[in-house]
MARTOR-914428 format. One record per residue (C-alpha): chain; x, z, y. Coordinates in Angstrom, 1 decimal, padded with zeros to 4 digits. Each point is the difference from the previous one (the first is absolute). Layout:
BEGIN
<r><mol>A</mol><xx>X</xx><zz>Z</zz><yy>Y</yy></r>
...
//
This chain:
BEGIN
<r><mol>A</mol><xx>-028.2</xx><zz>094.8</zz><yy>004.0</yy></r>
<r><mol>A</mol><xx>003.5</xx><zz>-000.7</zz><yy>001.2</yy></r>
<r><mol>A</mol><xx>000.4</xx><zz>-002.4</zz><yy>002.9</yy></r>
<r><mol>A</mol><xx>003.0</xx><zz>-002.0</zz><yy>001.0</yy></r>
<r><mol>A</mol><xx>001.3</xx><zz>-001.1</zz><yy>003.4</yy></r>
<r><mol>A</mol><xx>000.9</xx><zz>-003.7</zz><yy>000.7</yy></r>
<r><mol>A</mol><xx>002.1</xx><zz>-001.5</zz><yy>002.7</yy></r>
<r><mol>A</mol><xx>-001.0</xx><zz>-003.6</zz><yy>000.5</yy></r>
<r><mol>A</mol><xx>002.4</xx><zz>-002.5</zz><yy>001.7</yy></r>
<r><mol>A</mol><xx>-001.6</xx><zz>-003.4</zz><yy>000.8</yy></r>
<r><mol>A</mol><xx>000.6</xx><zz>-002.0</zz><yy>003.2</yy></r>
<r><mol>A</mol><xx>-003.3</xx><zz>-002.0</zz><yy>000.1</yy></r>
<r><mol>A</mol><xx>-002.7</xx><zz>002.2</zz><yy>001.6</yy></r>
<r><mol>A</mol><xx>-002.9</xx><zz>-001.5</zz><yy>-001.9</yy></r>
<r><mol>A</mol><xx>001.8</xx><zz>000.2</zz><yy>-003.4</yy></r>
<r><mol>A</mol><xx>001.2</xx><zz>003.6</zz><yy>000.8</yy></r>
<r><mol>A</mol><xx>-003.6</xx><zz>001.0</zz><yy>000.7</yy></r>
<r><mol>A</mol><xx>-001.2</xx><zz>-001.6</zz><yy>-003.2</yy></r>
<r><mol>A</mol><xx>002.7</xx><zz>001.6</zz><yy>-002.1</yy></r>
<r><mol>A</mol><xx>-000.5</xx><zz>003.4</zz><yy>001.6</yy></r>
<r><mol>A</mol><xx>-003.8</xx><zz>-000.2</zz><yy>-000.7</yy></r>
<r><mol>A</mol><xx>000.7</xx><zz>-001.0</zz><yy>-003.6</yy></r>
<r><mol>A</mol><xx>002.4</xx><zz>002.9</zz><yy>-000.6</yy></r>
<r><mol>A</mol><xx>-002.3</xx><zz>002.5</zz><yy>001.8</yy></r>
<r><mol>A</mol><xx>-002.9</xx><zz>-001.1</zz><yy>-002.2</yy></r>
<r><mol>A</mol><xx>001.7</xx><zz>001.7</zz><yy>-003.0</yy></r>
<r><mol>A</mol><xx>-001.1</xx><zz>003.6</zz><yy>-000.1</yy></r>
<r><mol>A</mol><xx>003.5</xx><zz>001.3</zz><yy>-000.8</yy></r>
<r><mol>A</mol><xx>001.9</xx><zz>-002.1</zz><yy>002.7</yy></r>
<r><mol>A</mol><xx>000.3</xx><zz>000.5</zz><yy>003.7</yy></r>
<r><mol>A</mol><xx>001.9</xx><zz>-002.2</zz><yy>002.5</yy></r>
<r><mol>A</mol><xx>001.8</xx><zz>002.5</zz><yy>002.2</yy></r>
<r><mol>A</mol><xx>001.6</xx><zz>-002.7</zz><yy>002.1</yy></r>
<r><mol>A</mol><xx>-000.3</xx><zz>-003.8</zz><yy>000.3</yy></r>
<r><mol>A</mol><xx>002.7</xx><zz>-001.7</zz><yy>002.0</yy></r>
<r><mol>A</mol><xx>001.3</xx><zz>-003.5</zz><yy>000.6</yy></r>
<r><mol>A</mol><xx>003.8</xx><zz>000.2</zz><yy>000.4</yy></r>
<r><mol>A</mol><xx>003.1</xx><zz>001.5</zz><yy>-001.7</yy></r>
<r><mol>A</mol><xx>000.5</xx><zz>002.1</zz><yy>003.2</yy></r>
<r><mol>A</mol><xx>-003.5</xx><zz>001.4</zz><yy>-000.2</yy></r>
<r><mol>A</mol><xx>000.4</xx><zz>000.7</zz><yy>-003.7</yy></r>
<r><mol>A</mol><xx>003.2</xx><zz>002.0</zz><yy>000.7</yy></r>
<r><mol>A</mol><xx>-001.9</xx><zz>002.0</zz><yy>002.7</yy></r>
<r><mol>A</mol><xx>-002.7</xx><zz>000.8</zz><yy>-002.5</yy></r>
<r><mol>A</mol><xx>002.5</xx><zz>001.0</zz><yy>-002.7</yy></r>
<r><mol>A</mol><xx>001.7</xx><zz>002.3</zz><yy>002.5</yy></r>
<r><mol>A</mol><xx>-003.2</xx><zz>002.1</zz><yy>000.0</yy></r>
<r><mol>A</mol><xx>000.1</xx><zz>000.3</zz><yy>-003.8</yy></r>
<r><mol>A</mol><xx>000.1</xx><zz>-002.1</zz><yy>-003.2</yy></r>
<r><mol>A</mol><xx>-003.2</xx><zz>-001.2</zz><yy>-001.5</yy></r>
<r><mol>A</mol><xx>-000.8</xx><zz>-000.1</zz><yy>-003.7</yy></r>
<r><mol>A</mol><xx>-000.2</xx><zz>-003.8</zz><yy>000.1</yy></r>
<r><mol>A</mol><xx>001.6</xx><zz>-002.7</zz><yy>002.2</yy></r>
<r><mol>A</mol><xx>-002.0</xx><zz>-003.2</zz><yy>000.0</yy></r>
<r><mol>A</mol><xx>002.0</xx><zz>-002.6</zz><yy>001.9</yy></r>
<r><mol>A</mol><xx>000.1</xx><zz>-003.7</zz><yy>000.8</yy></r>
<r><mol>A</mol><xx>003.4</xx><zz>-001.7</zz><yy>000.0</yy></r>
<r><mol>A</mol><xx>000.0</xx><zz>-002.3</zz><yy>003.0</yy></r>
<r><mol>A</mol><xx>-000.2</xx><zz>002.2</zz><yy>003.1</yy></r>
<r><mol>A</mol><xx>000.7</xx><zz>-000.9</zz><yy>003.7</yy></r>
<r><mol>A</mol><xx>003.1</xx><zz>002.2</zz><yy>000.3</yy></r>
<r><mol>A</mol><xx>001.4</xx><zz>-000.2</zz><yy>-003.5</yy></r>
<r><mol>A</mol><xx>-000.9</xx><zz>000.1</zz><yy>-003.7</yy></r>
<r><mol>A</mol><xx>-002.2</xx><zz>002.4</zz><yy>-001.9</yy></r>
<r><mol>A</mol><xx>002.9</xx><zz>000.2</zz><yy>-002.5</yy></r>
<r><mol>A</mol><xx>001.9</xx><zz>002.2</zz><yy>002.5</yy></r>
<r><mol>A</mol><xx>-002.9</xx><zz>002.4</zz><yy>000.2</yy></r>
<r><mol>A</mol><xx>-000.3</xx><zz>000.1</zz><yy>-003.8</yy></r>
<r><mol>A</mol><xx>003.7</xx><zz>000.5</zz><yy>-000.4</yy></r>
<r><mol>A</mol><xx>000.0</xx><zz>002.9</zz><yy>002.6</yy></r>
<r><mol>A</mol><xx>-002.9</xx><zz>001.7</zz><yy>-001.7</yy></r>
<r><mol>A</mol><xx>001.5</xx><zz>-000.4</zz><yy>-003.5</yy></r>
<r><mol>A</mol><xx>003.3</xx><zz>001.6</zz><yy>001.1</yy></r>
<r><mol>A</mol><xx>-001.4</xx><zz>002.7</zz><yy>002.3</yy></r>
<r><mol>A</mol><xx>-003.0</xx><zz>001.1</zz><yy>-002.0</yy></r>
<r><mol>A</mol><xx>-000.2</xx><zz>-001.5</zz><yy>-003.6</yy></r>
<r><mol>A</mol><xx>-003.2</xx><zz>001.9</zz><yy>-000.6</yy></r>
<r><mol>A</mol><xx>-001.8</xx><zz>-002.6</zz><yy>002.2</yy></r>
<r><mol>A</mol><xx>-001.2</xx><zz>-003.0</zz><yy>-002.0</yy></r>
<r><mol>A</mol><xx>000.4</xx><zz>-003.4</zz><yy>001.7</yy></r>
<r><mol>A</mol><xx>-002.1</xx><zz>-003.0</zz><yy>-000.5</yy></r>
<r><mol>A</mol><xx>000.4</xx><zz>-003.5</zz><yy>001.5</yy></r>
<r><mol>A</mol><xx>-003.0</xx><zz>-002.0</zz><yy>001.1</yy></r>
<r><mol>A</mol><xx>001.0</xx><zz>-003.4</zz><yy>001.3</yy></r>
<r><mol>A</mol><xx>-000.4</xx><zz>-003.7</zz><yy>000.0</yy></r>
<r><mol>A</mol><xx>003.5</xx><zz>-000.5</zz><yy>-001.2</yy></r>
<r><mol>A</mol><xx>-000.1</xx><zz>-000.5</zz><yy>-003.8</yy></r>
<r><mol>A</mol><xx>003.4</xx><zz>-001.6</zz><yy>-000.6</yy></r>
<r><mol>A</mol><xx>002.5</xx><zz>001.4</zz><yy>-002.4</yy></r>
<r><mol>A</mol><xx>002.5</xx><zz>000.9</zz><yy>002.7</yy></r>
<r><mol>A</mol><xx>-002.4</xx><zz>002.3</zz><yy>001.8</yy></r>
<r><mol>A</mol><xx>-001.4</xx><zz>001.5</zz><yy>-003.1</yy></r>
<r><mol>A</mol><xx>003.4</xx><zz>001.0</zz><yy>-001.4</yy></r>
<r><mol>A</mol><xx>001.1</xx><zz>001.2</zz><yy>003.5</yy></r>
<r><mol>A</mol><xx>-003.0</xx><zz>002.3</zz><yy>000.2</yy></r>
<r><mol>A</mol><xx>000.6</xx><zz>001.4</zz><yy>-003.5</yy></r>
<r><mol>A</mol><xx>003.6</xx><zz>000.6</zz><yy>000.9</yy></r>
<r><mol>A</mol><xx>-001.0</xx><zz>001.7</zz><yy>003.2</yy></r>
<r><mol>A</mol><xx>-002.2</xx><zz>002.5</zz><yy>-001.9</yy></r>
<r><mol>A</mol><xx>-003.5</xx><zz>-001.5</zz><yy>-000.2</yy></r>
<r><mol>A</mol><xx>-002.1</xx><zz>001.0</zz><yy>-003.0</yy></r>
<r><mol>A</mol><xx>-002.7</xx><zz>-002.6</zz><yy>000.6</yy></r>
<r><mol>A</mol><xx>-000.3</xx><zz>-003.5</zz><yy>001.4</yy></r>
<r><mol>A</mol><xx>-003.3</xx><zz>-001.6</zz><yy>000.9</yy></r>
<r><mol>A</mol><xx>-000.8</xx><zz>-003.3</zz><yy>001.7</yy></r>
<r><mol>A</mol><xx>-002.6</xx><zz>000.0</zz><yy>002.8</yy></r>
<r><mol>A</mol><xx>-003.2</xx><zz>-001.8</zz><yy>-000.7</yy></r>
<r><mol>A</mol><xx>-003.6</xx><zz>000.1</zz><yy>001.3</yy></r>
<r><mol>A</mol><xx>-001.0</xx><zz>002.9</zz><yy>-002.3</yy></r>
<r><mol>A</mol><xx>001.4</xx><zz>003.4</zz><yy>000.8</yy></r>
<r><mol>A</mol><xx>-002.2</xx><zz>002.1</zz><yy>-002.4</yy></r>
<r><mol>A</mol><xx>002.9</xx><zz>000.2</zz><yy>-002.5</yy></r>
<r><mol>A</mol><xx>002.5</xx><zz>001.6</zz><yy>002.4</yy></r>
<r><mol>A</mol><xx>-001.2</xx><zz>003.6</zz><yy>-000.3</yy></r>
<r><mol>A</mol><xx>-000.1</xx><zz>-000.3</zz><yy>-003.8</yy></r>
<r><mol>A</mol><xx>003.5</xx><zz>-001.5</zz><yy>-000.1</yy></r>
<r><mol>A</mol><xx>001.3</xx><zz>002.9</zz><yy>002.2</yy></r>
<r><mol>A</mol><xx>-001.5</xx><zz>002.5</zz><yy>-002.4</yy></r>
<r><mol>A</mol><xx>001.5</xx><zz>-001.8</zz><yy>-002.9</yy></r>
<r><mol>A</mol><xx>003.4</xx><zz>000.2</zz><yy>001.6</yy></r>
<r><mol>A</mol><xx>-000.4</xx><zz>003.7</zz><yy>000.7</yy></r>
<r><mol>A</mol><xx>-000.8</xx><zz>000.5</zz><yy>-003.6</yy></r>
<r><mol>A</mol><xx>003.3</xx><zz>-001.5</zz><yy>-001.1</yy></r>
<r><mol>A</mol><xx>-000.9</xx><zz>-003.7</zz><yy>-000.2</yy></r>
<r><mol>A</mol><xx>001.6</xx><zz>-002.9</zz><yy>001.7</yy></r>
<r><mol>A</mol><xx>-002.9</xx><zz>-002.3</zz><yy>001.3</yy></r>
<r><mol>A</mol><xx>001.0</xx><zz>-003.5</zz><yy>000.6</yy></r>
<r><mol>A</mol><xx>-001.8</xx><zz>-003.3</zz><yy>000.7</yy></r>
<r><mol>A</mol><xx>-000.2</xx><zz>-002.3</zz><yy>-003.0</yy></r>
<r><mol>A</mol><xx>001.8</xx><zz>-002.8</zz><yy>001.7</yy></r>
<r><mol>A</mol><xx>002.8</xx><zz>002.4</zz><yy>000.9</yy></r>
<r><mol>A</mol><xx>000.3</xx><zz>001.1</zz><yy>-003.6</yy></r>
<r><mol>A</mol><xx>000.9</xx><zz>-003.5</zz><yy>-000.9</yy></r>
<r><mol>A</mol><xx>002.9</xx><zz>000.0</zz><yy>002.4</yy></r>
<r><mol>A</mol><xx>001.3</xx><zz>003.2</zz><yy>-001.6</yy></r>
<r><mol>A</mol><xx>-000.4</xx><zz>-001.3</zz><yy>-003.5</yy></r>
<r><mol>A</mol><xx>002.1</xx><zz>-003.0</zz><yy>000.9</yy></r>
<r><mol>A</mol><xx>002.6</xx><zz>002.2</zz><yy>001.6</yy></r>
<r><mol>A</mol><xx>000.2</xx><zz>002.3</zz><yy>-003.0</yy></r>
<r><mol>A</mol><xx>000.5</xx><zz>-002.7</zz><yy>-002.6</yy></r>
<r><mol>A</mol><xx>003.8</xx><zz>-000.3</zz><yy>000.3</yy></r>
<r><mol>A</mol><xx>000.3</xx><zz>003.7</zz><yy>-000.7</yy></r>
<r><mol>A</mol><xx>-001.7</xx><zz>-000.4</zz><yy>-003.4</yy></r>
<r><mol>A</mol><xx>002.0</xx><zz>-003.1</zz><yy>-001.1</yy></r>
<r><mol>A</mol><xx>003.4</xx><zz>-000.7</zz><yy>001.6</yy></r>
<r><mol>A</mol><xx>001.3</xx><zz>003.1</zz><yy>001.7</yy></r>
<r><mol>A</mol><xx>001.5</xx><zz>002.6</zz><yy>-002.3</yy></r>
<r><mol>A</mol><xx>001.5</xx><zz>002.9</zz><yy>002.0</yy></r>
<r><mol>A</mol><xx>003.2</xx><zz>001.6</zz><yy>-001.3</yy></r>
<r><mol>A</mol><xx>-000.5</xx><zz>003.6</zz><yy>-001.2</yy></r>
<r><mol>A</mol><xx>002.4</xx><zz>001.3</zz><yy>002.7</yy></r>
<r><mol>A</mol><xx>-002.2</xx><zz>-001.4</zz><yy>002.8</yy></r>
<r><mol>A</mol><xx>-003.4</xx><zz>001.0</zz><yy>-001.4</yy></r>
<r><mol>A</mol><xx>-001.4</xx><zz>003.4</zz><yy>000.9</yy></r>
<r><mol>A</mol><xx>-000.8</xx><zz>002.1</zz><yy>-003.1</yy></r>
<r><mol>A</mol><xx>-003.6</xx><zz>001.3</zz><yy>-000.3</yy></r>
<r><mol>A</mol><xx>-001.0</xx><zz>002.6</zz><yy>-002.5</yy></r>
<r><mol>A</mol><xx>-002.5</xx><zz>-001.1</zz><yy>-002.6</yy></r>
<r><mol>A</mol><xx>-002.7</xx><zz>002.0</zz><yy>001.8</yy></r>
<r><mol>A</mol><xx>000.9</xx><zz>-001.6</zz><yy>003.4</yy></r>
<r><mol>A</mol><xx>-000.2</xx><zz>-003.5</zz><yy>-001.5</yy></r>
<r><mol>A</mol><xx>-003.3</xx><zz>000.8</zz><yy>-001.6</yy></r>
<r><mol>A</mol><xx>-001.4</xx><zz>001.2</zz><yy>003.3</yy></r>
<r><mol>A</mol><xx>001.4</xx><zz>-003.1</zz><yy>001.9</yy></r>
<r><mol>A</mol><xx>-001.5</xx><zz>-002.4</zz><yy>-002.6</yy></r>
<r><mol>A</mol><xx>-003.4</xx><zz>001.5</zz><yy>000.6</yy></r>
<r><mol>A</mol><xx>000.5</xx><zz>-000.2</zz><yy>003.8</yy></r>
<r><mol>A</mol><xx>000.8</xx><zz>-003.7</zz><yy>-000.5</yy></r>
<r><mol>A</mol><xx>-003.3</xx><zz>-000.4</zz><yy>-001.8</yy></r>
<r><mol>A</mol><xx>-001.9</xx><zz>001.5</zz><yy>002.9</yy></r>
<r><mol>A</mol><xx>-000.8</xx><zz>003.4</zz><yy>-001.5</yy></r>
<r><mol>A</mol><xx>-000.6</xx><zz>002.8</zz><yy>002.5</yy></r>
<r><mol>A</mol><xx>001.9</xx><zz>003.3</zz><yy>-000.2</yy></r>
<r><mol>A</mol><xx>-002.9</xx><zz>001.7</zz><yy>-001.6</yy></r>
<r><mol>A</mol><xx>-000.4</xx><zz>-002.7</zz><yy>-002.6</yy></r>
<r><mol>A</mol><xx>003.8</xx><zz>000.1</zz><yy>-000.7</yy></r>
<r><mol>A</mol><xx>-000.2</xx><zz>003.8</zz><yy>-000.5</yy></r>
<r><mol>A</mol><xx>-002.8</xx><zz>-000.3</zz><yy>-002.5</yy></r>
<r><mol>A</mol><xx>001.6</xx><zz>-002.9</zz><yy>-001.9</yy></r>
<r><mol>A</mol><xx>003.4</xx><zz>001.8</zz><yy>-000.3</yy></r>
<r><mol>A</mol><xx>-001.5</xx><zz>003.5</zz><yy>-000.4</yy></r>
<r><mol>A</mol><xx>001.7</xx><zz>001.5</zz><yy>003.0</yy></r>
<r><mol>A</mol><xx>-001.1</xx><zz>001.5</zz><yy>003.3</yy></r>
<r><mol>A</mol><xx>-000.4</xx><zz>-002.0</zz><yy>003.2</yy></r>
<r><mol>A</mol><xx>002.7</xx><zz>002.1</zz><yy>001.5</yy></r>
<r><mol>A</mol><xx>002.4</xx><zz>-001.1</zz><yy>-002.8</yy></r>
<r><mol>A</mol><xx>-001.0</xx><zz>-003.6</zz><yy>000.6</yy></r>
<r><mol>A</mol><xx>000.8</xx><zz>000.4</zz><yy>003.7</yy></r>
<r><mol>A</mol><xx>003.4</xx><zz>001.6</zz><yy>-000.9</yy></r>
<r><mol>A</mol><xx>000.9</xx><zz>-002.9</zz><yy>-002.3</yy></r>
<r><mol>A</mol><xx>-001.0</xx><zz>-002.5</zz><yy>002.8</yy></r>
<r><mol>A</mol><xx>002.3</xx><zz>001.7</zz><yy>002.4</yy></r>
<r><mol>A</mol><xx>002.9</xx><zz>-000.1</zz><yy>-002.5</yy></r>
<r><mol>A</mol><xx>-000.7</xx><zz>-003.7</zz><yy>-000.5</yy></r>
<r><mol>A</mol><xx>000.0</xx><zz>-000.7</zz><yy>003.7</yy></r>
<r><mol>A</mol><xx>003.3</xx><zz>001.7</zz><yy>000.4</yy></r>
<r><mol>A</mol><xx>001.6</xx><zz>-001.8</zz><yy>-003.0</yy></r>
<r><mol>A</mol><xx>-001.2</xx><zz>-003.4</zz><yy>001.1</yy></r>
<r><mol>A</mol><xx>000.6</xx><zz>000.7</zz><yy>003.7</yy></r>
<r><mol>A</mol><xx>-003.6</xx><zz>-000.9</zz><yy>001.0</yy></r>
<r><mol>A</mol><xx>-002.8</xx><zz>001.5</zz><yy>002.1</yy></r>
<r><mol>A</mol><xx>-003.2</xx><zz>-001.3</zz><yy>-001.5</yy></r>
<r><mol>A</mol><xx>-001.7</xx><zz>-000.7</zz><yy>-003.4</yy></r>
<r><mol>A</mol><xx>-000.1</xx><zz>-003.7</zz><yy>000.7</yy></r>
<r><mol>A</mol><xx>003.7</xx><zz>-000.1</zz><yy>000.8</yy></r>
<r><mol>A</mol><xx>000.8</xx><zz>002.1</zz><yy>-003.1</yy></r>
<r><mol>A</mol><xx>-001.8</xx><zz>-002.5</zz><yy>-002.2</yy></r>
<r><mol>A</mol><xx>001.7</xx><zz>-002.9</zz><yy>001.8</yy></r>
<r><mol>A</mol><xx>003.5</xx><zz>001.5</zz><yy>-000.4</yy></r>
<r><mol>A</mol><xx>-000.6</xx><zz>001.0</zz><yy>-003.6</yy></r>
<r><mol>A</mol><xx>-001.1</xx><zz>-003.4</zz><yy>-001.0</yy></r>
<r><mol>A</mol><xx>002.9</xx><zz>-001.6</zz><yy>001.8</yy></r>
<r><mol>A</mol><xx>002.4</xx><zz>002.2</zz><yy>-002.0</yy></r>
<r><mol>A</mol><xx>-001.9</xx><zz>-000.6</zz><yy>-003.3</yy></r>
<r><mol>A</mol><xx>-001.0</xx><zz>003.6</zz><yy>-000.4</yy></r>
<r><mol>A</mol><xx>-003.6</xx><zz>-001.0</zz><yy>-000.4</yy></r>
<r><mol>A</mol><xx>-001.7</xx><zz>-003.3</zz><yy>-000.7</yy></r>
<r><mol>A</mol><xx>-003.4</xx><zz>-001.4</zz><yy>001.0</yy></r>
<r><mol>A</mol><xx>-001.1</xx><zz>-000.7</zz><yy>-003.6</yy></r>
<r><mol>A</mol><xx>000.5</xx><zz>003.6</zz><yy>-001.1</yy></r>
//
């Protein structure tokens, strides 16, 4: 059974311990480092990149967005997830633009965290229900008013668009491969081409950008 390493960045010691315990409770996840500052996160990353970055946003010496942005540019293979008390649209969109593939709000129950991380690793984009409402509101203008000109809109092949539409619906890479009768390797190749054409670094950002440009729509 494959296991995945997790770097946890959370400044509150009690919350950090609770989250680390919740992650470690999943048989396929191991917290390799649990730190409380951006500086400590950078030190941990200097020792090697984890499979997953699980980060708070409000840190004593900066923002978790800086850590997410660094990981996304230096090692795109690492999946980043936000877990925070900040559920406003500004922070949500900033996290997606920084490269986060998941966005969860802190609450008293941590049992879902391990499952959410595994969902993200399988190609999903787990997000708290209240956060999803913010994104739906943000996406509405892209489906009604804004009509990009052909010259400013990146061109995706029919296959790339089909892959991206399934990504937007939350399908994993394996599910996309089965649905489109292709290998997982081919799906990954299409995703890389989509990232390059849209100038993005994560699945969530690709969906966000494509919807803003009118390439895909929520009701499809």
